[in-house]
KOLRO-73143 format. One record per residue (C-alpha): residue in three letters; x, y, z; chain; residue number from 1. Coordinates in pm, 1 decimal, decimal comma. Each point is the difference from the previous one (the first is absolute). Layout:
KOLRO-73143
- Ala;X;Y;Z;A;NUM $
...
end
This chain:
KOLRO-73143
- Unk;16257,6;6592,0;21168,4;A;1 $
- Unk;-170,0;322,5;54,2;A;2 $
- Unk;-188,0;-36,0;-319,9;A;3 $
- Unk;-111,9;-346,4;94,4;A;4 $
- Unk;-115,9;124,6;339,8;A;5 $
- Unk;-209,6;273,3;-142,5;A;6 $
- Unk;-163,4;-230,1;-254,7;A;7 $
- Unk;-73,8;-271,8;260,5;A;8 $
- Unk;-141,7;248,0;248,8;A;9 $
- Unk;-221,6;156,2;-264,1;A;10 $
- Unk;-119,4;-329,0;-126,4;A;11 $
- Unk;-84,0;-126,0;353,0;A;12 $
- Unk;-177,0;322,4;71,3;A;13 $
- Unk;-222,9;-32,0;-318,9;A;14 $
- Unk;-74,9;-364,8;69,9;A;15 $
- Unk;-83,8;60,5;369,1;A;16 $
- Unk;-222,6;285,6;-86,8;A;17 $
- Unk;-177,1;-206,6;-258,0;A;18 $
- Unk;-59,8;-291,1;234,0;A;19 $
- Unk;-137,7;246,7;274,6;A;20 $
- Unk;-238,6;160,3;-249,7;A;21 $
- Unk;-133,1;-321,5;-165,0;A;22 $
- Unk;-312,7;-9,8;209,5;A;23 $
- Unk;-81,1;358,5;-31,9;A;24 $
- Unk;64,1;-14,6;-374,8;A;25 $
- Unk;-232,4;-288,5;-49,2;A;26 $
- Unk;-272,4;169,0;210,8;A;27 $
- Unk;30,7;317,9;-194,9;A;28 $
- Unk;70,7;-123,7;-358,8;A;29 $
- Unk;-148,0;306,1;-167,5;A;30 $
- Unk;261,4;219,6;155,7;A;31 $
- Unk;346,2;75,4;-132,6;A;32 $
- Unk;255,1;-285,8;95,7;A;33 $
- Unk;252,8;106,1;266,9;A;34 $
- Unk;278,5;-198,9;-158,0;A;35 $
- Unk;64,7;-162,3;-333,0;A;36 $
- Unk;180,6;-342,1;1,8;A;37 $
- Unk;57,0;-172,5;-318,6;A;38 $
- Unk;198,1;-334,8;-43,9;A;39 $
- Unk;13,7;12,6;-384,4;A;40 $
- Unk;-187,9;231,4;-242,2;A;41 $
- Unk;-35,5;374,3;1,2;A;42 $
- Unk;-25,2;241,7;296,5;A;43 $
- Unk;-185,3;328,9;-82,9;A;44 $
- Unk;-123,4;306,8;205,0;A;45 $
- Unk;-230,3;194,9;-220,3;A;46 $
- Unk;-28,4;365,7;-4,3;A;47 $
- Unk;-196,1;137,8;309,7;A;48 $
- Unk;51,9;-325,7;196,3;A;49 $
- Unk;212,8;-8,4;318,7;A;50 $
- Unk;153,7;-315,9;161,9;A;51 $
- Unk;241,8;-41,8;285,4;A;52 $
- Unk;250,0;-248,9;-137,7;A;53 $
- Unk;79,5;-179,2;-335,5;A;54 $
- Unk;182,7;-328,8;-21,3;A;55 $
- Unk;42,6;-214,9;-301,9;A;56 $
- Unk;213,5;-311,7;-58,8;A;57 $
- Unk;5,3;-18,1;-369,9;A;58 $
- Unk;-147,4;249,2;-256,0;A;59 $
- Unk;-14,4;360,6;-74,9;A;60 $
- Unk;-131,9;287,0;220,4;A;61 $
- Unk;-182,9;306,3;-121,5;A;62 $
- Unk;-74,0;287,5;253,2;A;63 $
- Unk;-230,1;260,4;-116,5;A;64 $
- Unk;-158,4;68,2;338,2;A;65 $
- Unk;161,3;24,9;339,6;A;66 $
- Unk;188,9;-246,2;222,1;A;67 $
- Unk;32,5;119,4;358,2;A;68 $
- Unk;279,7;-228,6;110,9;A;69 $
- Unk;242,4;-237,0;-183,4;A;70 $
- Unk;1,9;-156,2;-340,9;A;71 $
- Unk;194,6;-327,8;-29,3;A;72 $
- Unk;48,6;-189,0;-332,3;A;73 $
- Unk;204,6;-307,1;-17,8;A;74 $
- Unk;14,1;-65,1;-372,6;A;75 $
- Unk;-149,2;268,9;-235,0;A;76 $
- Unk;8,8;358,3;-114,6;A;77 $
- Unk;-169,8;282,2;207,5;A;78 $
- Unk;-149,5;305,8;-177,4;A;79 $
- Unk;-112,7;273,1;242,3;A;80 $
- Unk;-218,6;273,2;-168,3;A;81 $
- Unk;-182,2;79,2;349,5;A;82 $
- Unk;158,0;23,0;334,8;A;83 $
- Unk;192,8;-234,9;226,4;A;84 $
- Unk;32,0;153,4;344,5;A;85 $
- Unk;274,1;-245,5;126,0;A;86 $
- Unk;266,0;-212,8;-151,2;A;87 $
- Unk;-3,6;-196,6;-325,9;A;88 $
- Unk;186,4;-325,1;8,2;A;89 $
- Unk;69,3;-194,2;-313,9;A;90 $
- Unk;209,8;-313,6;18,5;A;91 $
- Unk;14,2;-83,4;-379,8;A;92 $
- Unk;-148,4;259,3;-225,4;A;93 $
- Unk;9,0;367,1;-106,8;A;94 $
- Unk;-175,4;301,5;179,6;A;95 $
- Unk;-145,3;269,7;-214,9;A;96 $
- Unk;-140,8;322,3;147,2;A;97 $
- Unk;-213,7;121,8;-273,3;A;98 $
- Unk;-85,2;367,0;-72,0;A;99 $
- Unk;-205,0;127,8;293,7;A;100 $
- Unk;90,7;-301,5;221,7;A;101 $
- Unk;167,1;31,6;341,4;A;102 $
- Unk;182,8;-217,4;233,9;A;103 $
- Unk;45,2;173,5;343,7;A;104 $
- Unk;221,3;-269,7;138,1;A;105 $
- Unk;308,7;-181,2;-130,7;A;106 $
- Unk;27,7;-234,0;-296,3;A;107 $
- Unk;195,6;-336,8;30,3;A;108 $
- Unk;71,4;-189,2;-312,4;A;109 $
- Unk;265,7;-164,4;-205,6;A;110 $
- Unk;-16,4;287,1;-267,6;A;111 $
- Unk;-35,9;371,3;49,8;A;112 $
- Unk;-364,6;124,2;-17,3;A;113 $
- Unk;-106,0;183,9;-321,4;A;114 $
- Unk;-158,7;338,5;87,7;A;115 $
- Unk;-206,7;133,4;-290,2;A;116 $
- Unk;-103,1;364,4;-56,3;A;117 $
- Unk;-135,1;149,3;319,6;A;118 $
- Unk;29,0;-323,0;196,7;A;119 $
- Unk;153,9;26,4;342,6;A;120 $
- Unk;218,9;-213,4;227,5;A;121 $
- Unk;19,8;176,1;336,7;A;122 $
- Unk;220,7;-264,9;157,0;A;123 $
- Unk;310,4;-170,4;-122,5;A;124 $
- Unk;81,5;-303,6;-213,4;A;125 $
- Unk;174,2;-292,7;157,5;A;126 $
- Unk;138,6;-291,7;-211,6;A;127 $
- Unk;-149,5;-340,9;72,5;A;128 $
- Unk;268,9;-269,8;36,9;A;129 $
- Unk;-87,3;-353,6;-91,7;A;130 $
- Unk;311,2;-110,2;206,4;A;131 $
- Unk;-163,2;147,8;312,7;A;132 $
- Unk;-311,0;-209,1;-55,5;A;133 $
- Unk;192,0;-313,8;-59,2;A;134 $
- Unk;235,6;48,9;295,0;A;135 $
- Unk;-295,1;94,7;232,7;A;136 $
- Unk;-203,9;-304,1;-128,7;A;137 $
- Unk;290,2;-223,7;81,3;A;138 $
- Unk;25,8;147,7;349,9;A;139 $
- Unk;-359,0;-23,2;68,4;A;140 $
- Unk;-13,3;-366,3;-124,1;A;141 $
- Unk;303,6;-89,9;212,3;A;142 $
- Unk;-156,0;167,0;318,8;A;143 $
- Unk;-333,5;-181,0;-62,3;A;144 $
- Unk;188,8;-336,2;-19,3;A;145 $
- Unk;194,5;75,2;304,8;A;146 $
- Unk;-315,4;99,9;197,0;A;147 $
- Unk;-175,4;-324,4;-111,1;A;148 $
- Unk;283,6;-219,4;100,4;A;149 $
- Unk;44,8;192,2;325,5;A;150 $
- Unk;-369,0;-45,0;103,0;A;151 $
- Unk;-17,2;-357,6;-105,1;A;152 $
- Unk;306,8;-110,7;186,8;A;153 $
- Unk;-115,4;187,3;310,6;A;154 $
- Unk;-335,2;-168,5;0,3;A;155 $
- Unk;161,3;-336,0;-64,2;A;156 $
- Unk;246,8;39,2;279,0;A;157 $
- Unk;-261,7;113,5;252,7;A;158 $
- Unk;-225,5;-310,4;-82,3;A;159 $
- Unk;278,5;-246,4;21,7;A;160 $
- Unk;131,5;159,8;331,1;A;161 $
- Unk;-344,2;-21,1;158,2;A;162 $
- Unk;-75,7;-353,8;-118,0;A;163 $
- Unk;346,2;-152,6;56,4;A;164 $
- Unk;213,1;188,5;257,2;A;165 $
- Unk;179,8;-323,5;87,2;A;166 $
- Unk;100,4;-48,1;-359,8;A;167 $
- Unk;159,4;348,9;1,8;A;168 $
- Unk;207,9;-95,2;282,1;A;169 $
- Unk;111,5;-330,5;-143,8;A;170 $
- Unk;96,1;173,8;-327,0;A;171 $
- Unk;194,5;260,3;202,6;A;172 $
- Unk;185,4;-284,7;187,3;A;173 $
- Unk;87,2;-188,6;-316,5;A;174 $
- Unk;130,1;317,7;-161,8;A;175 $
- Unk;308,9;-22,6;217,4;A;176 $
- Unk;140,4;-274,5;-224,7;A;177 $
- Unk;107,7;244,0;-255,6;A;178 $
- Unk;159,2;-228,1;-251,8;A;179 $
- Unk;-279,3;-255,9;-42,1;A;180 $
- Unk;-260,6;275,0;4,8;A;181 $
- Unk;165,1;181,9;-288,3;A;182 $
- Unk;66,1;-329,2;-200,7;A;183 $
- Unk;-367,5;-113,1;33,7;A;184 $
- Unk;-132,8;346,2;-74,6;A;185 $
- Unk;203,1;28,9;-328,7;A;186 $
- Unk;-124,4;-347,1;-89,2;A;187 $
- Unk;-369,1;100,9;41,3;A;188 $
- Unk;27,9;334,0;-164,4;A;189 $
- Unk;191,4;-137,4;-309,7;A;190 $
- Unk;-133,5;-349,7;-11,0;A;191 $
- Unk;-382,7;59,9;45,7;A;192 $
- Unk;-22,3;198,5;-332,9;A;193 $
- Unk;217,0;-247,8;-177,9;A;194 $
- Unk;-213,0;-292,6;115,5;A;195 $
- Unk;-322,4;182,8;-116,5;A;196 $
- Unk;144,2;63,6;-346,6;A;197 $
- Unk;133,4;-358,7;-33,0;A;198 $
- Unk;-343,0;-137,9;105,8;A;199 $
- Unk;-169,2;220,0;-261,8;A;200 $
- Unk;202,1;-174,9;-276,1;A;201 $
- Unk;-209,0;-316,1;29,0;A;202 $
- Unk;-377,6;-8,4;-47,7;A;203 $
- Unk;-44,9;-195,8;325,9;A;204 $
- Unk;195,6;244,0;209,2;A;205 $
- Unk;-144,7;316,2;-167,4;A;206 $
- Unk;-272,3;55,1;265,2;A;207 $
- Unk;257,3;-48,8;287,4;A;208 $
- Unk;245,5;233,4;-162,7;A;209 $
- Unk;-265,4;271,3;-58,3;A;210 $
- Unk;-123,5;-41,1;374,6;A;211 $
- Unk;362,6;29,2;118,9;A;212 $
- Unk;68,7;312,4;-189,8;A;213 $
- Unk;-312,6;157,5;133,7;A;214 $
- Unk;83,8;-91,3;343,2;A;215 $
- Unk;345,0;143,4;-23,3;A;216 $
- Unk;-129,2;349,1;95,9;A;217 $
- Unk;-154,3;-135,8;318,6;A;218 $
- Unk;300,2;-216,6;76,1;A;219 $
- Unk;242,7;294,6;-41,1;A;220 $
- Unk;-232,6;208,0;198,3;A;221 $
- Unk;4,7;-235,7;287,4;A;222 $
- Unk;377,9;-20,8;-24,3;A;223 $
- Unk;20,2;393,6;-3,6;A;224 $
- Unk;-217,5;-1,2;313,7;A;225 $
- Unk;220,3;-246,5;175,6;A;226 $
- Unk;306,8;201,1;-94,7;A;227 $
- Unk;-162,7;309,6;153,9;A;228 $
- Unk;-54,9;-199,6;321,5;A;229 $
- Unk;362,6;-96,4;6,9;A;230 $
- Unk;121,6;344,8;-51,7;A;231 $
- Unk;-241,7;151,2;247,8;A;232 $
- Unk;121,7;-252,8;264,6;A;233 $
- Unk;356,4;104,8;-44,6;A;234 $
- Unk;-112,6;366,3;69,7;A;235 $
- Unk;-250,6;-54,8;285,4;A;236 $
- Unk;94,0;-342,6;158,1;A;237 $
- Unk;-263,5;-22,6;265,4;A;238 $
- Unk;-291,8;132,9;-184,0;A;239 $
- Unk;-302,9;-201,7;-112,9;A;240 $
- Unk;-11,5;-146,8;-347,6;A;241 $
- Unk;-240,4;270,5;-125,5;A;242 $
- Unk;230,6;282,0;130,1;A;243 $
- Unk;299,1;-174,4;-144,1;A;244 $
- Unk;-159,4;-47,6;-331,6;A;245 $
- Unk;-122,0;362,8;-22,4;A;246 $
- Unk;362,0;120,3;78,6;A;247 $
- Unk;154,7;-219,3;-257,3;A;248 $
- Unk;-271,7;68,1;-252,0;A;249 $
- Unk;52,4;378,6;41,1;A;250 $
- Unk;367,2;-44,8;-51,7;A;251 $
- Unk;-39,0;-194,9;-319,6;A;252 $
- Unk;-256,5;241,6;-141,0;A;253 $
- Unk;227,1;301,7;56,7;A;254 $
- Unk;273,3;-191,0;-192,7;A;255 $
- Unk;-242,3;-82,2;-276,6;A;256 $
- Unk;-28,0;385,3;-77,7;A;257 $
- Unk;355,2;-26,4;-133,8;A;258 $
- Unk;-17,8;-168,8;-336,5;A;259 $
- Unk;315,0;-244,6;1,5;A;260 $
- Unk;13,8;-11,6;390,9;A;261 $
- Unk;-370,9;-90,7;-1,6;A;262 $
- Unk;51,8;-299,9;-217,0;A;263 $
- Unk;295,2;-126,4;188,0;A;264 $
- Unk;-187,1;30,9;333,5;A;265 $
- Unk;-295,7;-198,1;-155,7;A;266 $
- Unk;236,4;-272,2;-107,6;A;267 $
- Unk;167,4;-19,4;347,4;A;268 $
- Unk;-337,0;-6,8;170,8;A;269 $
- Unk;-158,6;-263,7;-214,5;A;270 $
- Unk;309,9;-232,4;0,6;A;271 $
- Unk;48,2;37,5;372,8;A;272 $
- Unk;-364,5;-47,5;74,0;A;273 $
- Unk;-59,8;-308,8;-209,1;A;274 $
- Unk;315,0;-146,8;108,9;A;275 $
- Unk;-85,8;51,1;365,5;A;276 $
- Unk;-344,5;-142,7;-58,4;A;277 $
- Unk;137,8;-315,6;-153,9;A;278 $
- Unk;261,1;-24,5;266,1;A;279 $
- Unk;-265,8;32,3;274,3;A;280 $
- Unk;-212,9;-273,6;-160,4;A;281 $
- Unk;295,2;-242,7;-14,5;A;282 $
- Unk;101,5;80,5;351,2;A;283 $
- Unk;-354,8;-71,0;127,3;A;284 $
- Unk;-6,3;-339,4;-179,8;A;285 $
- Unk;331,9;-93,9;148,1;A;286 $
- Unk;-116,0;80,2;360,9;A;287 $
- Unk;-332,0;-189,6;-23,7;A;288 $
- Unk;-38,4;-228,5;289,4;A;289 $
- Unk;-106,1;-353,1;-98,0;A;290 $
- Unk;-222,9;-151,8;256,5;A;291 $
- Unk;-16,4;-380,4;19,6;A;292 $
- Unk;-319,9;-173,2;125,8;A;293 $
- Unk;112,2;-197,9;303,5;A;294 $
- Unk;-308,4;-231,6;-30,4;A;295 $
- Unk;-225,1;-127,9;279,1;A;296 $
- Unk;155,2;-41,6;339,4;A;297 $
- Unk;130,6;-344,7;90,8;A;298 $
- Unk;-228,0;-199,4;224,0;A;299 $
- Unk;116,3;-31,7;357,9;A;300 $
- Unk;154,8;-346,1;80,1;A;301 $
- Unk;-216,3;-222,9;226,1;A;302 $
- Unk;120,5;-31,7;358,2;A;303 $
- Unk;222,3;-299,3;83,7;A;304 $
- Unk;-179,9;-299,3;164,3;A;305 $
- Unk;156,0;-136,5;323,1;A;306 $
- Unk;-6,5;-369,9;74,8;A;307 $
- Unk;-204,4;-93,3;294,8;A;308 $
end
């Protein structure tokens, strides 16, 4: 993990420095470049040249001049005949310090650096571990997914809470019927994907099935939001729908940081939320008041005539 951190920080520093110096470099194109960034090809610092950083994604690197800061190569061999004043980081390739070359910092690579003749490595060599890269990449991807889902559910819950505060109260009231809520929630969570897949079997139902599959993310998101409302109401009973949602949402997002427990919390929230929504809709329909038009008022009866 330390190797990955150093490589990531060095790459970020080089890319940020390159971005900051783009305007100045374009205005002074005749001067030496501050940084060398190559996606694929060959990166070379000729004798007598001095650059700040070198970054290459794919290809060899030849340093005959001076690199003031870091040198990062993702895939390719590096040959140093000049001077690199900071670290040399090579993810997949070999580092050769030729006769008269010098690396004043450390070398991080999969293979030990080759030092020829009077070449010098002032620092130390650290082995690059591909497992560290794979593990760190998985962690970063998982954290990015967690952050995206966290932000999207927060925005969705706040919008629904502001637009339909009475609906939140109705869902919370309906959630007290635990048995029917769980039953309807499981029916929706399991049944909707099955219906979508079965609809896609036929040519006529293909558009409907695709639309339903695409809508599942939003449907489950609404169920998750409703589940957060319900959990928040159990913690802060007299709070507004917005406050209750934020409390429940915070609890669920903390649970989501634990892999197995996060998945279980998501399932409970979605099942409970969708079941409570459907139960609230059914309850509202049962309690509709049917008004009957009484028609025009009856005409008053004429007064009785008395015999004279």
